[in-house]
C-alpha positions in Angstrom: -61.1 -29.8 -80.8 -57.6 -30.5 -82.3 -55.4 -29.7 -79.4 -52.3 -30.9 -81.3 -52.8 -28.1 -83.9 -53.2 -25.5 -81.1 -50.0 -26.5 -79.4 -48.1 -26.6 -82.7 -49.4 -23.1 -83.5 -48.2 -21.9 -80.1 -44.8 -23.6 -80.6 -44.3 -21.9 -83.9 -45.4 -18.6 -82.5 -42.7 -18.8 -79.7 -40.1 -19.6 -82.3 -41.2 -16.7 -84.6 -41.1 -14.3 -81.7 -37.7 -15.6 -80.5 -36.2 -14.8 -83.9 -38.2 -11.6 -84.4 -39.7 -13.3 -87.5 -42.9 -11.4 -86.7 -43.7 -8.1 -84.9 -44.7 -7.9 -81.3 -48.2 -6.7 -82.3 -48.7 -9.7 -84.5 -47.3 -12.0 -81.8 -49.8 -10.6 -79.4 -52.7 -10.9 -81.8 -51.8 -14.6 -82.6 -51.4 -15.3 -78.8 -54.9 -14.0 -78.1 -56.3 -16.2 -80.7 -54.5 -19.2 -79.2 -55.8 -18.3 -75.7 -59.4 -18.2 -77.0 -59.0 -21.7 -78.4 -57.4 -23.0 -75.2 -60.1 -21.5 -73.1 -62.7 -23.7 -74.9 -60.9 -26.8 -73.6 -62.7 -28.4 -70.7 -60.8 -28.6 -67.4 -61.4 -32.3 -67.3 -59.5 -32.8 -70.5 -56.2 -31.3 -69.4 -54.8 -34.4 -67.6 -55.1 -36.6 -70.7 -53.8 -33.7 -72.9 -50.6 -33.4 -70.8 -50.2 -37.2 -70.9 -50.7 -37.5 -74.7 -48.6 -34.4 -75.7 -45.9 -34.4 -73.1 -43.0 -34.2 -75.7 -44.5 -31.1 -77.4 -45.4 -29.5 -74.1 -41.9 -30.0 -72.8 -40.5 -28.3 -75.8 -43.0 -25.4 -75.3 -42.0 -25.0 -71.7 -38.3 -25.0 -72.5 -38.7 -22.3 -75.1 -41.2 -20.1 -73.3 -39.1 -20.0 -70.2 -36.0 -19.3 -72.2 -37.9 -16.6 -74.1 -38.9 -14.9 -70.8 -35.4 -15.0 -69.4 -33.1 -14.2 -72.4 -31.9 -10.6 -72.0 -31.2 -10.1 -75.7 -34.9 -10.6 -76.6 -36.4 -9.0 -73.5 -38.5 -6.6 -75.6 -40.6 -9.5 -76.8 -41.1 -11.2 -73.4 -44.0 -9.2 -72.1 -46.7 -10.7 -74.2 -45.9 -14.2 -72.9 -45.6 -13.4 -69.2 -49.3 -13.2 -68.7 -49.9 -16.2 -70.9 -47.5 -18.3 -68.8 -49.2 -17.2 -65.5 -52.7 -17.9 -66.8 -52.0 -21.3 -68.5 -49.1 -22.7 -66.5 -51.2 -25.0 -64.3 -53.2 -26.3 -67.3 -50.4 -26.7 -69.8 -47.3 -27.5 -67.8 -48.4 -29.0 -64.5 -46.0 -31.9 -63.6 -43.7 -31.2 -66.6 -40.2 -30.7 -65.4 -37.4 -29.3 -67.5 -33.8 -30.0 -66.5 -31.7 -28.0 -69.1 -33.3 -24.9 -70.6 -32.0 -23.9 -74.0 -30.2 -20.7 -74.6 -30.4 -18.4 -77.6 -27.1 -19.6 -79.1 -28.5 -23.2 -79.1 -31.5 -22.1 -81.1 -29.5 -20.0 -83.5 -27.1 -23.0 -83.9 -29.9 -25.4 -84.6 -31.4 -23.2 -87.3 -28.1 -22.6 -89.0 -26.7 -26.2 -89.2 -29.9 -27.5 -90.7 -29.0 -28.4 -94.2 -25.3 -28.4 -93.4 -24.6 -31.1 -90.8 -28.1 -32.6 -90.6 -31.3 -32.7 -92.6 -34.9 -32.8 -91.4 -38.5 -32.8 -92.5 -39.4 -30.1 -89.9 -40.4 -26.8 -91.6 -37.8 -24.0 -91.5 -38.4 -21.6 -88.7 -39.3 -24.3 -86.1 -37.1 -25.8 -83.5 -37.2 -29.4 -82.5 -34.9 -31.6 -80.4 -32.7 -32.9 -83.1 -30.1 -32.6 -84.1 -28.9 -31.0 -80.9 -25.5 -30.0 -79.9 -25.7 -32.3 -76.9 -27.3 -35.3 -78.8 -26.1 -38.7 -77.5 -26.5 -40.4 -80.9 -23.7 -38.3 -82.3 -21.4 -37.9 -79.3 -20.2 -40.3 -76.6 -22.7 -40.0 -73.8 -21.6 -38.5 -70.5 -21.7 -41.8 -68.7 -19.8 -43.6 -71.5 -17.0 -41.2 -72.5 -14.9 -43.9 -74.0 -17.6 -45.1 -76.4 -15.6 -44.1 -79.6 -15.4 -46.1 -82.8 -16.4 -49.2 -80.9 -20.2 -49.7 -80.4 -22.1 -52.9 -80.5 -24.4 -53.1 -83.5 -22.7 -50.3 -85.4 -19.8 -50.4 -87.8 -16.6 -48.4 -87.1 -17.4 -46.2 -90.1 -20.8 -45.3 -88.6 -19.3 -44.3 -85.3 -16.5 -42.3 -87.1 -19.1 -40.4 -89.1 -21.1 -39.6 -86.0 -18.0 -38.4 -84.1 -16.9 -36.3 -87.1 -20.3 -34.6 -87.3 -20.4 -34.1 -83.5 -17.0 -32.5 -83.4 -17.7 -30.2 -86.3 -21.0 -29.2 -84.7 -19.4 -28.4 -81.4 -16.8 -26.3 -83.2 -19.5 -24.4 -85.0 -21.4 -23.9 -81.7 -18.3 -22.6 -80.1 -17.7 -20.1 -82.9 -21.3 -18.8 -82.7 -21.1 -18.5 -78.9 -17.9 -16.5 -79.1 -19.2 -14.0 -81.6 -22.7 -13.6 -80.2 -21.6 -13.2 -76.6 -18.1 -11.8 -77.2 -16.6 -14.3 -74.7 -15.7 -18.0 -74.4 -18.1 -20.6 -73.2 -18.2 -21.6 -69.5 -15.7 -24.1 -68.3 -18.2 -27.0 -68.4 -18.9 -26.5 -72.1 -15.2 -26.0 -72.9 -14.3 -29.2 -71.0 -16.9 -31.1 -73.0 -15.6 -29.6 -76.2 -12.1 -30.8 -75.3 -13.5 -34.3 -74.5 -15.1 -34.4 -77.9 -11.9 -33.3 -79.6 -10.0 -36.1 -77.8 -12.7 -38.7 -78.9 -12.5 -37.3 -82.4 -8.7 -37.7 -82.5 -9.1 -41.4 -81.5 -11.2 -41.9 -84.6 -9.2 -39.6 -86.8 -5.6 -39.6 -85.4 -4.1 -37.8 -88.5 -6.8 -35.2 -89.0 -7.2 -31.7 -87.7 -10.3 -29.5 -88.2 -10.9 -25.8 -87.8 -14.1 -23.9 -88.3 -14.9 -20.3 -89.3 -18.4 -18.9 -89.1 -19.4 -15.6 -90.5 -22.2 -13.8 -88.5 -24.0 -10.7 -89.5 -26.4 -9.0 -87.0 -26.4 -12.2 -84.8 -27.3 -14.3 -87.9 -24.7 -16.9 -89.1 -24.8 -17.2 -92.9 -21.4 -18.9 -93.9 -19.3 -21.6 -92.4 -15.9 -22.7 -93.6 -14.7 -26.1 -92.4 -11.0 -26.8 -92.9 -9.8 -30.4 -92.8 -6.1 -31.1 -92.8 -4.5 -34.5 -93.3 -1.4 -34.7 -91.1 -0.5 -38.3 -91.8 2.4 -37.3 -94.0 4.6 -34.5 -92.8 6.0 -34.0 -96.3 2.7 -33.7 -98.1 0.0 -31.5 -96.7 -3.5 -32.1 -98.1 -6.0 -29.5 -97.0 -9.7 -29.8 -97.8 -11.9 -26.8 -97.3 -15.7 -27.1 -97.3 -17.6 -23.8 -97.6 -21.3 -23.8 -96.9 -23.5 -20.7 -97.5 -27.1 -20.2 -96.3 -29.0 -17.1 -97.4 -30.9 -15.3 -94.7 -33.7 -12.8 -95.5 -33.7 -10.0 -93.0 -37.0 -8.8 -94.6 -38.8 -12.2 -94.3 -36.7 -13.0 -91.2 -35.9 -16.6 -92.1 -33.3 -18.8 -93.8 -33.8 -20.0 -97.3 -34.1 -23.8 -97.4 -31.3 -24.1 -99.9 -27.6 -24.5 -98.9 -24.8 -24.2 -101.4 -21.5 -26.1 -100.8 -18.1 -25.7 -102.3 -15.1 -28.1 -101.7 -11.5 -27.0 -102.3 -8.5 -29.2 -102.3 -5.2 -27.4 -101.7 -6.8 -24.1 -102.6 -8.4 -25.4 -105.8 -12.1 -25.7 -106.1 -12.8 -29.3 -107.0 -16.5 -30.0 -106.2 -19.8 -28.3 -105.5 -23.1 -29.5 -104.1 -26.5 -28.2 -103.3 -28.3 -29.2 -100.1 -31.7 -28.3 -98.7 -32.8 -28.3 -95.2 -34.4 -31.7 -95.9 -32.0 -33.6 -98.1 -28.2 -33.7 -98.7 -27.0 -33.3 -102.2 -24.1 -35.1 -103.9 -20.7 -33.6 -104.5 -20.3 -32.8 -108.2 -16.8 -32.6 -109.6 -15.8 -29.5 -111.5 -14.3 -30.5 -114.8 -13.5 -27.1 -116.2 -11.6 -24.2 -114.7 -13.0 -20.8 -114.5 -12.1 -18.7 -117.6 -9.3 -16.2 -117.0 -7.7 -18.0 -114.1 -6.7 -21.3 -112.6 -8.6 -20.9 -109.4 -12.3 -20.7 -108.8 -13.6 -17.4 -107.5 -15.1 -19.0 -104.4 -11.6 -19.5 -103.1 -11.0 -15.8 -102.8 -14.5 -15.4 -101.3 -13.8 -18.0 -98.7 -10.5 -16.5 -97.7 -12.1 -13.0 -97.4 -14.6 -14.5 -95.0 -11.9 -16.1 -93.0 -10.0 -12.8 -92.8 -13.1 -11.0 -91.6 -13.8 -13.6 -88.9 -10.2 -13.5 -87.7 -10.5 -9.8 -87.3 -13.7 -10.2 -85.3 -12.1 -12.8 -83.1 -9.1 -10.5 -82.5 -11.4 -7.6 -81.5 -13.4 -9.9 -79.1 -10.2 -11.1 -77.4 -8.8 -7.6 -77.2 -12.0 -6.3 -75.6 -11.8 -9.2 -73.1 -8.2 -8.5 -72.3 -9.0 -4.8 -71.7 -11.9 -5.7 -69.3 -9.6 -7.9 -67.3 -7.0 -5.2 -66.7 
């Protein structure tokens, strides 16, 4: 029996249920099929299965426990409660999880695939990288000063990783703010500040801001503004706009990501990424007929305006609650 395929089928089912990619009825039907296959496994085989598949089982435990506890998807929890109780000893005995993932983390991971990182994992599945807390992009907790100076790596490599990490944390913060309508807890905000300080050591004359558009809890656009502050007399502002199409019928992201780069409000380059590969910026040689600016500029600014209004509403609601 191919236990690997059974566990992968279960892992995918948890993710599909988490995102409401499939109906509760279909989730329940698929789970019963998985249970029938698991029941054919001999009890003597489970110790070696847990040993040989500990990484996948750890991911499963994280996501099943999160699925059962997350209030916003409580309607889908019931079909997994009995499964967890019946199979917990066989599947997860001795597997400990320190940090359980939250719904924002899963949404974030799905959204940034094809924007800040690229993977061979199929769309609709959640794996451990890249993760908002990954040490290979950020300075580890026990080495907070590891910035732009790491043995075996060039300064450019470290700078690229710090840049990616800071952008990802800003995106995560935006998603959290809009999904929950409040700021992150103090621990996450402190770590965001630490990352910002580390970023500023690598890029002392660069500031970054991020806007994320979210519709019905699904982010589909991100605008990254990079400002060069090295010369107070000349302000160079680069805006990168990435768009991912999400099908609310199929309940998944398209694998393609379109990117537009603007320099001082003029569109200068475009590129096409996928979830698996990063494209190359292609320079725009001709202006759009009938005007000196590419139409994407107005589109990007309208998204920023909409997000600013959303932010203002969230902060106003928080202020009213505190009175």
